[in-house]
Every structure is written in structure tokens, then in C-alpha cells.
C-alpha positions in Angstrom: 0.3 0.2 -0.1 1.6 3.5 -0.6 3.2 5.0 2.1 3.3 8.6 2.9 6.6 9.8 3.1 8.2 13.8 4.0 11.2 14.5 2.4 13.5 17.6 3.7 15.0 19.5 0.8 18.2 21.4 1.8 17.6 25.1 0.3 19.9 28.0 0.4 20.7 30.9 -2.1 22.8 31.0 -4.5 25.9 32.5 -3.0 25.6 30.2 -0.4 25.5 27.3 -2.1 28.5 28.5 -4.7 30.1 29.5 -1.3 30.2 26.2 0.5 30.2 24.0 -2.6 29.2 21.2 -0.5 29.0 17.7 -2.2 25.6 16.3 -1.5 24.9 12.8 -0.8 24.0 10.3 -3.3 20.2 10.9 -4.4 20.0 14.2 -1.7 18.1 16.7 -3.1 19.5 20.8 -3.0 17.4 23.8 -4.1 18.6 26.9 -4.9 16.4 29.8 -3.6 17.6 32.8 -6.0 17.4 30.5 -9.2 14.1 28.3 -8.4 17.1 25.3 -9.5 17.3 21.4 -8.0 19.8 19.8 -7.8 20.3 15.9 -7.1 23.5 14.8 -5.3 25.6 11.9 -6.6 27.7 11.4 -3.4 31.3 12.7 -5.0 30.3 15.8 -7.2 30.4 19.0 -5.6 27.6 21.5 -5.9 28.7 23.9 -8.2 29.9 21.3 -10.5 26.5 19.2 -10.2 23.9 19.6 -13.4 20.4 21.0 -12.7 17.2 19.0 -12.8 14.7 19.6 -15.3 11.4 18.9 -14.6 9.6 18.7 -18.4 6.0 17.0 -18.5 5.8 15.0 -22.0 2.9 16.7 -23.6 2.1 19.5 -21.1 2.3 22.8 -21.7 1.5 24.8 -25.0 2.6 28.2 -24.1 2.2 30.5 -26.7 3.8 33.8 -25.5 2.1 35.9 -27.7 5.0 38.4 -29.0 2.8 39.9 -32.2 0.7 41.6 -29.1 3.9 43.2 -27.5 4.1 46.7 -27.0 7.3 48.8 -26.7 7.8 50.1 -22.8 9.6 52.9 -23.7 12.2 51.6 -21.6 16.0 51.3 -23.1 19.5 51.1 -21.9 22.6 51.8 -24.5 25.6 50.0 -24.0 27.6 51.7 -26.1 29.9 52.8 -23.3 30.8 49.1 -23.8 30.5 47.8 -26.8 29.6 49.4 -30.6 29.0 46.4 -32.5 26.4 44.3 -30.1 25.2 40.9 -31.4 23.3 39.2 -28.1 21.7 39.8 -24.8 21.1 37.7 -22.0 19.7 38.3 -18.4 19.9 35.9 -15.0 16.7 34.2 -14.2 16.0 36.9 -11.1 16.1 40.0 -13.6 18.9 41.5 -11.6 21.7 40.8 -14.0 22.1 41.3 -17.7 24.8 40.5 -20.5 25.8 42.2 -23.5 27.8 40.8 -26.1 29.9 42.2 -29.6 32.1 42.3 -31.6 34.6 45.2 -30.6 35.7 43.8 -27.5 34.1 40.5 -27.8 33.6 40.6 -24.5 30.8 39.4 -22.4 29.8 42.9 -20.8 28.0 42.2 -17.0 25.4 44.9 -15.4 23.5 44.7 -12.5 20.0 45.9 -12.5 18.6 47.9 -9.3 15.0 46.9 -10.5 15.3 43.5 -11.7 14.2 43.1 -15.5 13.9 47.1 -16.0 17.1 47.5 -18.1 17.2 51.4 -17.8 18.1 50.4 -13.9 21.2 48.5 -15.4 24.9 49.9 -14.3 27.7 48.3 -15.8 29.9 46.2 -13.3 32.2 44.0 -15.0 33.2 41.8 -18.8 34.8 38.5 -19.6 37.2 38.5 -23.1 36.2 35.7 -25.1 38.7 36.7 -27.5 41.5 34.0 -27.1 38.6 31.7 -28.4 36.6 34.5 -31.2 37.7 37.8 -32.8 34.0 37.5 -34.0 32.1 36.7 -31.2 28.0 36.7 -32.5 26.0 34.3 -29.8 25.5 34.3 -26.2 23.8 31.2 -23.6 23.4 30.7 -20.3 22.5 27.3 -18.4 19.8 27.9 -16.0 21.9 27.8 -13.1 24.2 30.3 -14.5 27.2 27.7 -14.3 27.7 26.9 -18.0 28.1 29.9 -20.2 28.7 29.2 -24.3 29.5 31.7 -27.3 29.2 31.0 -30.9 32.0 32.9 -32.9 31.5 33.6 -36.6 35.1 33.8 -37.1 35.5 30.0 -36.7 32.2 29.0 -37.1 32.4 27.3 -33.7 30.5 27.2 -30.7 32.5 27.6 -27.5 31.7 26.1 -23.8 33.4 27.9 -20.6 32.0 27.2 -16.7 31.5 30.2 -14.2 32.6 29.1 -10.2 30.3 31.3 -9.1 27.1 31.6 -10.8 26.5 34.1 -13.3 29.7 35.9 -12.8 31.4 36.1 -16.1 34.8 37.9 -13.9 35.1 34.0 -12.4 34.6 31.9 -15.9 37.1 29.9 -17.7 37.1 28.3 -21.1 36.6 24.7 -20.8 38.7 23.7 -23.9 35.6 22.5 -25.4 34.2 23.4 -28.7 32.2 22.3 -31.8 32.1 23.3 -34.9 29.4 24.3 -37.3 31.2 25.0 -40.6 29.0 21.8 -42.3 26.1 23.5 -42.0 26.6 27.4 -41.1 29.5 29.6 -42.3 28.2 32.6 -40.6 26.4 31.4 -37.7 24.9 33.8 -35.0 22.9 32.8 -32.2 22.8 29.5 -30.0 20.1 27.9 -28.0 19.9 25.1 -25.6 16.6 23.2 -24.7 16.5 23.4 -20.7 17.8 20.0 -20.5 21.0 20.5 -22.6 20.4 17.6 -25.2 19.7 19.7 -27.8 21.0 22.7 -29.4 20.1 25.0 -31.9 21.6 27.8 -33.9 21.2 30.8 -36.3 22.9 31.7 -38.9 23.4 34.6 -41.9 24.9 32.2 -44.8 21.9 29.7 -44.5 19.2 31.2 -43.1 18.4 28.3 -41.6 17.8 27.2 -38.1 19.9 24.2 -37.3 19.2 21.5 -34.8 21.9 19.1 -32.7 21.5 16.3 -30.4 23.9 16.4 -27.2 24.7 12.9 -26.5 26.3 14.0 -23.1 24.0 17.1 -21.9 25.4 20.6 -21.8 28.7 19.3 -23.6 28.7 20.4 -26.5 31.7 18.0 -28.1 29.2 15.5 -28.1 26.8 17.3 -30.8 26.0 15.6 -34.1 23.9 17.4 -36.6 20.3 16.1 -36.8 18.2 18.8 -39.3 17.7 22.3 -40.4 14.6 24.5 -40.8 14.9 27.5 -43.5 13.7 31.1 -42.2 14.9 32.5 -45.6 11.4 33.1 -47.1 10.4 35.7 -43.9 14.4 36.7 -43.1 17.8 36.7 -45.1 19.7 38.4 -42.6 19.0 36.3 -39.4 21.3 37.0 -36.3 18.4 35.9 -33.2 16.6 32.9 -32.1 14.8 32.3 -29.4 12.5 29.1 -28.3 9.6 29.7 -25.9 8.8 27.6 -22.4 7.9 24.1 -23.8 9.2 24.6 -27.2 6.3 25.4 -29.3 7.2 28.4 -30.2 10.3 29.8 -32.0 11.1 33.0 -32.6 13.8 34.7 -34.8 14.7 38.0 -35.7 17.1 39.8 -38.4 18.4 42.9 -40.2 16.3 42.2 -43.1 12.7 42.6 -41.6 13.6 44.3 -39.2 11.5 42.4 -36.7 10.3 38.9 -34.8 9.2 35.9 -36.9 7.0 33.4 -35.0 7.0 30.2 -36.0 4.6 27.1 -34.1 5.8 24.1 -33.5 3.7 21.2 -33.7 5.5 18.9 -32.2 7.9 21.0 -29.1 11.5 21.7 -29.8 11.2 19.7 -33.6 12.3 22.7 -35.9 11.1 20.2 -38.8 7.5 21.0 -37.4 7.5 24.5 -37.4 5.7 26.9 -39.3 5.6 30.1 -39.7 2.6 33.1 -37.9 3.3 36.1 -38.1 6.2 39.3 -38.1 6.2 41.7 -35.2 8.5 44.5 -36.0 10.9 46.6 -33.9 11.9 49.0 -36.7 10.5 51.7 -34.9 13.2 50.9 -32.0 16.4 49.6 -34.3 16.0 48.6 -37.8 19.0 45.9 -36.9 17.7 43.4 -34.6 20.5 41.2 -33.6 18.8 39.0 -30.6 15.7 38.2 -28.4 15.3 37.3 -25.0 12.0 36.1 -23.3 11.8 36.7 -19.5 11.0 33.4 -18.0 7.1 34.3 -17.4 6.7 35.1 -21.3 5.8 38.6 -20.1 8.3 40.8 -20.9 10.7 40.7 -23.8 13.8 42.2 -24.8 16.1 43.5 -28.2 19.0 44.2 -28.9 20.1 46.3 -31.6 22.8 47.2 -33.6 22.0 50.6 -34.6 22.2 52.0 -31.3 23.7 49.6 -29.6 21.0 49.6 -27.3 18.4 47.0 -25.4 14.8 47.6 -25.9 11.9 46.5 -23.4 8.8 45.5 -24.5 5.3 44.1 -22.2 3.9 40.7 -23.9 0.3 40.5 -23.2 -0.7 37.5 -20.9 -2.7 34.1 -22.4 -3.7 30.8 -21.3 -1.7 28.5 -20.9 -3.1 24.6 -21.6 -2.4 21.0 -19.9 -3.5 19.0 -23.1 -2.6 15.2 -22.3 -1.5 13.5 -19.5 1.1 15.5 -17.4 2.8 13.8 -14.7 5.4 16.3 -13.2 7.4 16.3 -10.0 7.7 19.8 -10.2 5.3 22.4 -12.3 5.5 26.0 -12.6 2.7 27.9 -14.2 2.8 31.7 -14.4 0.5 32.5 -17.0 -3.4 31.5 -16.8 -4.1 27.8 -16.7 -6.6 25.9 -18.3 -7.2 22.2 -17.3 -9.1 20.0 -19.3 -10.6 16.6 -18.7 -9.9 14.5 -15.5 -7.1 15.6 -13.3 -5.6 13.6 -10.3 -3.7 15.4 -7.8 -2.1 13.4 -5.1 0.2 14.3 -1.9 -0.2 17.9 -2.9 1.1 20.5 -0.9 0.6 24.1 -2.2 1.2 27.8 -1.7 -1.1 30.4 -3.2 -0.2 33.5 -3.4 -2.4 36.1 -4.9 -5.5 33.4 -5.4 -8.7 35.1 -6.4 -11.7 33.2 -6.7 -13.8 34.4 -10.2 -17.6 35.7 -8.9 -20.0 35.0 -11.5 -23.5 36.9 -11.3 -26.1 34.9 -12.9 -28.9 37.7 -12.8 -32.0 38.1 -11.6 -34.3 35.2 -9.8 -37.6 35.6 -11.1 -40.2 32.5 -9.7 -37.5 30.4 -10.8 -33.8 30.2 -11.9 -31.3 26.4 -12.4 -28.0 26.4 -11.1 -25.4 25.9 -13.1 -21.9 24.2 -11.7 -21.0 25.8 -14.9 -20.8 29.1 -13.8 -17.9 28.1 -11.1 -17.7 28.2 -7.4 -19.1 31.4 -6.3 -22.2 32.9 -8.0 -24.9 35.6 -7.3 -28.2 36.3 -7.5 -31.0 39.1 -6.7 -34.3 37.9 -5.7 -37.2 39.7 -7.7 -39.6 37.0 -6.8 -40.5 34.1 -4.7 -38.0 32.0 -6.5 -38.1 28.3 -6.2 -33.8 27.2 -7.0 -33.3 24.3 -9.4 -29.9 22.6 -8.1 -27.4 21.0 -10.4 -26.6 17.2 -10.8 -25.0 16.1 -7.2 -21.7 15.3 -8.3 -19.1 14.0 -5.3 -16.8 16.7 -4.3 -19.0 19.7 -5.9 -19.4 22.5 -4.0 -20.4 26.5 -4.6 -21.4 29.3 -3.0 -24.2 31.8 -3.7 -24.6 35.2 -2.8 -28.3 35.9 -2.5 -29.1 39.2 -2.2 -32.6 40.0 -1.4 -33.3 43.0 -3.1 -36.7 45.1 -3.1 -37.2 42.7 0.0 -39.9 40.0 1.5 -39.4 37.6 -0.9 -39.0 33.8 -0.5 -36.3 31.1 -1.5 -36.4 27.3 -1.7 -33.6 25.0 -3.5 -34.8 21.7 -4.8 -33.0 18.4 -3.3 -30.9 20.3 -0.3 -30.8 19.0 2.7 -30.0 22.1 5.2 -29.0 21.3 9.0 -31.8 20.2 11.4 -34.0 19.6 8.1 -35.0 23.2 7.8 -34.1 25.4 5.1 -33.8 28.8 5.8 -36.2 31.4 5.6 -34.6 34.1 3.2 -34.1 37.7 5.2 -36.9 39.9 4.6 -35.1 43.1 4.9 -34.2 45.0 1.7 -30.4 45.3 0.3 -29.3 42.4 2.5 -27.0 39.8 1.6 -27.5 35.7 2.0 -24.6 33.7 1.9 -25.5 29.8 1.3 -22.9 27.3 0.8 -23.3 24.2 -0.9 -21.8 20.5 -1.1 -22.3 17.3 -2.4 -21.4 13.7 -1.5 -22.3 12.4 -5.0 -26.0 11.7 -3.6 -27.7 15.2 -2.2 -26.5 18.5 -2.1 -25.9 19.5 1.5 -26.6 23.6 2.5 -25.4 26.1 5.1 -25.9 29.3 5.9 -25.4 32.7 6.8 -27.8 35.6 6.8 -28.7 39.0 7.1 -25.4 41.1 5.6 -26.4 44.6 5.3 
């Protein structure tokens, strides 16, 4: 039979973990509260060298971040003081650090943001040179724990791999002497992107105007990459620069200096570029006619573009849309930061939840007249105003279903009764007769009957 077990997880900030750098026991979990990263120990590898664990449910989330509806925030930040030929931009998951890359300095420039995700609050901090590896640094990507960094270079047509001994601090970066050449597929690579599990790598380039996909036999080790497939974007963009995948890999974004915008593609199979279809293009030409790279905030609510005309990072707001769970979903951890719709039977076992800013939807079902049918499809909180002596017809009793009814007395002196409801003591409530009062009725079902309770005469 099932056994309930409480598991205690070691927790600490990114700074605490990186400074102590402990060795977790075999199977022992540790959680980075700064970057929301979980790592599982193996009994021998220290924290800074452990790979993070990603929980991704198959066929789980279909998240179309709606960049086509984005609006410019009139917020920007110039990096021209450090780089005058910008090529890429990236952020730490907490939005407190920003990174800009370019081909004049060939530096990864690090900035601190005093207000998370607001680029106008950025201040230059430090830089790391990639010149020993490539003199034309064009693409940049960080692993989610900030311990691994990847640079694509157009001089050698190669992706280079680095380790940061202090997560997200480029001053502590060192070259791993690990690289992968993409020359066979692309002679002028630009952006580089990785699937969250580190087993797929993607590049985009301006020579072929293809998005190229590689498979990594060892997660996050670019030397283990092998070519898988390519997808042409030349019909939309003939000077490809930036590449980004949204959330679950079901939407791909490509920007370039030919279209001066962000081209949006849907992937019917997440992370499989062969299933991509073009949707539309979002123009950024009012801000910069030479967009170089895209970054999407993890919750999908912000987009950032770095442009070559003004060597500036521009900030946009992306409107909220629905996330849908569409298939059988089993995930050890699921972080949903947009609207969520769940269809079909849902079973949640051993749930421990912390709800922040939780709000029930209140649905007015109108005036009562003399008869009114209550429907569960209207939600868990419903309101109705009495306009006559009314008989309320209850919905079919379904085990575990419940709802609240705010009953407004209107002009007063009306009666209300409810079909097939058992009230305490066998007596139904006498509705408040005073005008403009509120009675609150609560109903719950065991699958056979509805059980009602009430509090009355709120003024």
C-alpha cells in the first residue's frame, strides 16, 4: 500500500551554495532559492559542478507567448559605453543581471539591475573576454544555473563552452577547452540556444538563413553534438541574427536585419524544428532597424531586443495569454506563471500548495424571477438578486462539488427555496426579508445529495 513520506530538502541562496560548494549525498536534493534550481547529489560531485534537474512533462504545456501583441515600454539602455557592435543579450533568471555581447570588444559585458527586469536601471559591472577563442563573438547562452556559458563565434564558426565558478559572475568564467564546429551547416553563425535539458542545441546563421538543430549525447557538453536537421527561414528573413524558443518549445522566434522584426513560428511537436510553421512578424523598426537578438523573460511577460543601430537594449511588455494542459501530465514540479486551463479528468496526489494572490472568479447569474436553475459551469462563487418568490433548481449532485451563492434580497420580502437540498436540522432557511441585504449559502455534494449551510442578513 502507498506510504506517505516527508522529504526534507536542503535550501539556500545561490551565493550560499556557491560559497560552501558542498557534496550532496547520493540521491540527496538541494534547492537554489535564488534561481529556483534543483540539483540531485551523486555522493561525489560538488554543488558547483552538479547539473540542475529539469522537470518537463511530456505533452504538458502549450505556451504561446504572444509577442505579436507586444508593446514597447519606452524603456531602454545603451551599452555603447562598452560595445559599439552589439550581437546578443541575456539575463539571469531573477532579472538582476544583464549580459551584452559584441564583436568590437569581444567581451561578455555584465550589468547589475537595481530593479529586476527594468533595463533602464542597469549599471555596468565587469566583463569577460572571449578573444582567445574567437574574434567575432556573435551568440551567447547561459545554462539556467548560471554555471555554464556558451559563445558562438563567426570567425571559427564554432560554439565554445565555459564554466563560471560563481554562478552568473562572468569575472569567474574560464574556457573548458570544449567546442563544436558548425562550419558544415553554417558559415556565419549567430545566436545559439539550448533545450532546458541540455540535450539539444540550436543555432541560426545569416549564410544559409537556416535554424540548425543538433543532438547532444552528453547534456550540456557541446563536443558531444551531432547534426540532426535544419529548417529554412529564408522566406521570412534573409539576414538572420537572433533565435529564441518559448517555454515548452512550441514556439520559435527569429529576428534579423532583413525584416527588422521578430518572426514567429509554431512547432506542432515541441523542440522539433521540422514541424515549424510561420505565423507572423512583429516589427521593431521603430526602435532599431538592425535587431540582433531576442530574450524572453521566463514568465513570458517581457521581451528584450538588442539592436545594432544604437547598441541599445529595448524592453517590451507581452500580453498575458492562456496556458493549456492538453495531455496526460506527470511532473515532479510544475511552475505556471500565466493563466492555466485544465481540460479533462485531473488527479492531484499528495499536494502541498502555497497560493499567492489567489482569487476566485465571481459569476453573477442575474435576477431570480420565480424560477432559477443553478449551473456548476458558472463556477464556485455565484451571485443572484431576488426579484420574486423563487424556486432554485439545483444541479445534478456530483461527489466533491461545492459552490457559494450570494443571494441579494433586492426590494425585500421575497422567499427562496432549493430543490433536493438537505439543511441542518431538516429546516431550510427563511431568507432575510429586509431590502438590500445579503444571505450567503454554501452547498457541497457527496454524489447523492446536496448539503446546504447558511449565514444571513449581511447589510
